[in-house]
N, C-alpha and C positions, 0 to 999 in steps of 0.2 A: 330745403331740407325735407327728407321724406317723412310721411306720417308715422312710420315704425320707429324712426330715429327720435322724432319729438315724443313719441309714446315712451320710449326707453328713458329719455331725459326726465320726463314727467315723473315715471315711476320711481326713478333714483332720487329725484328731488323730494318726492313724497315719503322717501324712506323705505321704499319696497326692497326687503332684503334679497327676493328673488332676482330682481333686476341688477341690483349691486353685486350679488353673488356671481351672476352670469358674467359681468364686466370684469370682477376679480379673476375668474377662470381664464378668461381670454388674456389677461395681463399676467398670468401665471403667478398670481398671488394666492397660493393654495391654502395658506393658513387662514387669510381673510375670507376666501371663499367658503371654507369649511365653517367658520364661524357665522357667516351670513345665512348660509343654507341651513345651518342648524337652528338659527332663529326662524327661519321660514316653516321648518318642520314643526318646531314648538308651537307656533301660531296655527298652523293648519296641518295636523299629524296625517290627515287623509290625502295631503298632496304628494302622490306617488313621484311626481316628476322633480319636486323639490328634494325629495328623499334620495332619488337617483343621483342628482347632482351633488348631494352631501356625500353619499357613498363614493362617487367619482373623486371629490376633492380629498376625501380621506385616503384613497388609494394613492393618489398622487403625491401624498405625504408619507407613504409606506406605512399608514396605520391600518394594516391590514385587517386585524381582527374586528376593528371597529367598522371598516368598510363592509367587510363580509356581513356583518350583522345588519347593516343597513340595506344592503342589495337583498338580502333574504326577506326583508319586510317589503321591499318594492315588488318581489316576486310573489309574495303572499297576497298582496293586493292586485297584481296584474300578472298572473301565471302564464309562462311562455314568453315573456317580454324579451326579445332577441338581445337587445344591448345589455339588459341586466344579467341574463344567463352567461353571456360571453364575458362580460366584465368580472362577474363573481367567480366564473371558472378560471380566469386568470389569477385573481386574488387568491383563490384556494391553492392553485399550483405553486404560488410564491409561499404559501403557508405549508408547503410539503404535505397537502392533503389531496393527492391525485385521484384517490378512489371516489371522493366526493365530487371532485371537479369534472370528472369524465362524463357522468350522465348529462350535466348542464351543457358542457361543450358539445357532446353528440346532438342534443336538442337543437342548439344554435346552428350547428353544422347542417342540420336536415332542413332547417329553415331557410338558409343561405348557402346552398352547396357550392355556388360559384365564387364565394368569397375566400380569400386566403386564410385570414386569421382564424376562423373557427376550425377549419380543417387542420392548420398547423397546431393550434393549442390542444386540440383533441388527440392529436398524434403524440404530442409531448406528454399529456396525461396518461395515455396507454403505455408510453415508454417508461415513465416513472412507476407504473403499476406492474411492470414486467411483462405486459401484454405486447411483445415485440412484433409478433405477426400483424396484429391489428394496428400497432403503431406504424409499421411499414406502409400499410395501405392508405392510412390517413395522410401521412406525410407524402405519399406519392400524389395524392389528390391536391395537396397544397403546392407541390412543386409543378404539377400541371398547370396551375393558375399562375404561379410566378417561380420560374426556374432558377432565378438568380439569387434567391434569398439564402444567405449563408447560414442562418441559424436553423432553417429547414434541412439544408444539406448536411450540416453537422449531425442533426437529430436522426436523419435518414441513415447516415454512417453508422451511428450507434446502434440503432435498431437492426440493421442488416448484421453488424459484427456480433451482436448478442444472440443472433440465431446460428452462430457458427460460421458465417461467411465473411471472415475477416479480410481475405484478399479482394473480394467483391466490394466490401465497404470502403476500400481505399480511394476509390474514384470520388466518393462523397465528402470524405475528409478533405481532399485535395481541392475539390471544388469549393468548399467552404473557404479554405485558405486563400484561394486565388480570387473569390469574390470580395473578401474583406481581410485585410492583412492582420487585423486584430485577432483573427481566428487561427493564425498560424500555429500557435502553440497547441492547438488541438491535434496536430500531426504527432506530437509526443505522445498523446493518449493512443493514437493509432499505432505508435511503435510498441508501446506497452502491450496492446492487444496482440500484435505480431508475435511478441516475445511469448505471451501466454498461449499462443496457438503453434508454438514451435517454428515460427517462420523468422529465423535468425538473421538471414541475409536481407530480408525486407526491412526488418527492425534496425539494422545496422545502417542501411542506406539512409533512413530517416534521420537517425542520430547524427549522421555525418553532416547534415544540413544545419545543425545547431552547435557550431564550434565554441560560441560563446556561452553556451549553457553547461554549467558544471555537472548537472545531473545527467545530461545526454552524453557527455564525455566519459562519466563513470560507467554508464550502461553500455556504451560502445566498447570501452575497455574490457569490461566483463564479457561481453559477446566475443571479442577478439580472443580472450583468454580461453573461453569455452571452444572455440574453433581452432585452438592450437597455435595461434598467432601471438606468442608471448612477448615478442619485441614490439609488435604494434601495440599491444595492450599497455606495455610499460609507457609508450609515448604518450597514449591518451590519458592514462591514469595519473602520470606525473603532473599533467596540466590540471587535472581535477584536483589533485592534492595542493597544488600551488594556489588555486583560487579558493578552495574550501577544504581545509585540512581537517575534516571530520574523521571519527574514529573508522567509519565504514569505508571511506575512500582510502585512508591509510592501509587498512586491512586488505582492501582489494588491490592496491598497489603493491603491498608487501607479497602477496600471493602471486602476482605477476613476476615480481623479482625472483621468487623461489622457483617458478616455472622456467624462468629465462637463466637459471643457475646463478643468479646474483644474490646469494644468501647474505652477504655482508651488509647489502643495502637494505635487506628485509627487516633485519633485527631491530635497528633503531626506530623504524616505522611502527613495528608491532609494539615496541616499548611505549612509544608515545601514545598509541591508540589504547593500550592498557591503562595508561594514566588518566586518559580522558573517560574511559569506561571501566572503572576499576572492578565492577562486578560481573564483567563479561567472561563468563567461563571459557569460551572458545579463544579469546584473545589470549588468556592466561595459559591455556594448554599449548598454543602455537608459540608464544613466547618462551615457555619452558622447553619446548622441543628444539627451538633454535639454540638456546643456551646450551642445552645437553649436546647438540651436535657440535658446538664450539668447545666441548669439553669443560664448560663452566658448570659443573655438576651441583655445587652448593646453590648458586642463583637459580638453577633449573628446579632443584627440589623445592626451593621456596615458592616458585611459582605454581608448582603443581600441588603443594600444600595449601596454598591460598584458594586454588580452584576447588579442593575438597571441602573447604570451609564455606565457600560461597554456595556450593551444591553438593551436599553430603551424599546424595543419590547418584552422582555422576561416576559411572563405572570407568569412564575414560581417564578422569582425574586420579582415581585410586590407582589405577593400573599403571599410569605413568609416574606416579609418586613411587609406588613400590619398585619399579625397575630402576628409577634413578637412585633410590636409597641403596639398592644392591650395588650399584656402580660405585657408590661411596663407601661401601663395606659396611654399611648399617643394617646388619641382617636381622636384628630383632625388630626394627622399624619395618623392614621389608615384610616380615612375617606378619606383623600387626596390619599392614595395609592390605595384604592378601586375604586376611581374616575379614576385613571390611568388605572386600569384593565377594567373598564367599557369601556373607550375610546378605549381599545384593542379589545373590542368585547366579553369580558368575564364577565358573571354574574353568580352567583350560589345561591342557598338557604343558604349555609354556610355564604357566603359574606353578605347577607342581614340580617341574624341573628346577625352577629358581628356588622353591621352597626346599627342595632336597639339597640343593647347593648350599643355602643358608645353613641348614641343620649340619651338614658335612663340614663346613668351614668353621663353624662353632663347636665341632667335635662332638656333636650330639648325634652319634651314629644309630642309636636305637630309634630316634625319631626320623633320621634320613632314610633308613631302609624302606619303610611304608611309602615315603614320599616318592622315592625313586620307582618303586613298583606301580604306584598310582600313575606316575608319568608314562611309564612304559605301556600299561594298559590303555590309557587314553590316546598315547601317540600312535601305537599300533602300525609302526613302519613309515610314518609320515615324516619323521626327522631322524634318519638313520645314523647320522654323526653323533648327535645327542644321545640317541638310544644306546649306541656302542659305548659311549662314556659312562652312562648311567649303569650299564651291566658292569663295567670294570669297576666302578665305585662301589657297587653292591658287593662284589667279591672282597674288595678291600675292608669295607665296613664290617662284613661278617667275620673276617679273620681278626680284626681289632676287637670285636665283641667276644669272640671265642677266647681271646688271651686274657681277657678281663675276667 
């Protein structure tokens, strides 16, 4: 047995917490190691190495705030200690404090420029601080040392993409996924970046690689719909709804049905989505329009009314409610809804035409005349058929008023 081993046994037997703590660390008994190194630090507060191992043990237990405090004490006693700077930088990154971590990791990197870890973590700190150009440089240095590391390839992809070079970043995302299958989902992040950059074809190709992922199917369907492939969108979105019948998925599939001229399939989906999200104004409006198209005017009006109650400032809701009340022959309700629209700052020629018709049909010819005239002034030749009718009704209304 070597002298070192005999000494270790003797120290442990003598109750030396430093030696026992080292043994606990080696055996991955981190709670015990933290306790023992804590005892060592209590006995000898100036022992920077015991404190370093206490900080290390705490970090392995994910007790990051305590670990960071101990590493800072180590560095106060031994400024520039490479291992403490590197480890503290990593802990601070985990604590979402990249601005504080970056100078420490930069110092560690400068001490050991040929080492992968300080270059990589420095790059991660700069990336988290939105210094994308600096992050790219640091990560290139890390990948020069070890080109196969998936975490560095992924970080490089993000740094490049954040500088607006999304297509160029694809090789790094793909490299990470190829090096380690656990990074494959990062390709979905790349797909979202492609979408944001307007690269729809590239995004769609990635989503096609994830047929088991409901979110990917939903996005693929939406992209197909935007590209004019309603039939393909329906196929993808039907599978998405089958797996995850969320309001968003149902609404997307309903939109695809509408584009594919399959309105009868869209209505029950929108109705179900509205039940899931009863406060969603857009769902209410879409459901109301579908019901109105099916000539179910009463249910349509109810949906539009609910929309006005959810969001009283919605011009679309008041407009749809007014036009549907008109179809129901509820002229007073139509006029009241148009008054709401006017109060919201919206007037149009079409509204004044319907106002005039409401007054006309209620035989309120005195009110109908200025409404028709307002319509004619606003329309100014844009709606010739309605303008012709308005002029004829003005003549009729004037004659009726003259007889009175």
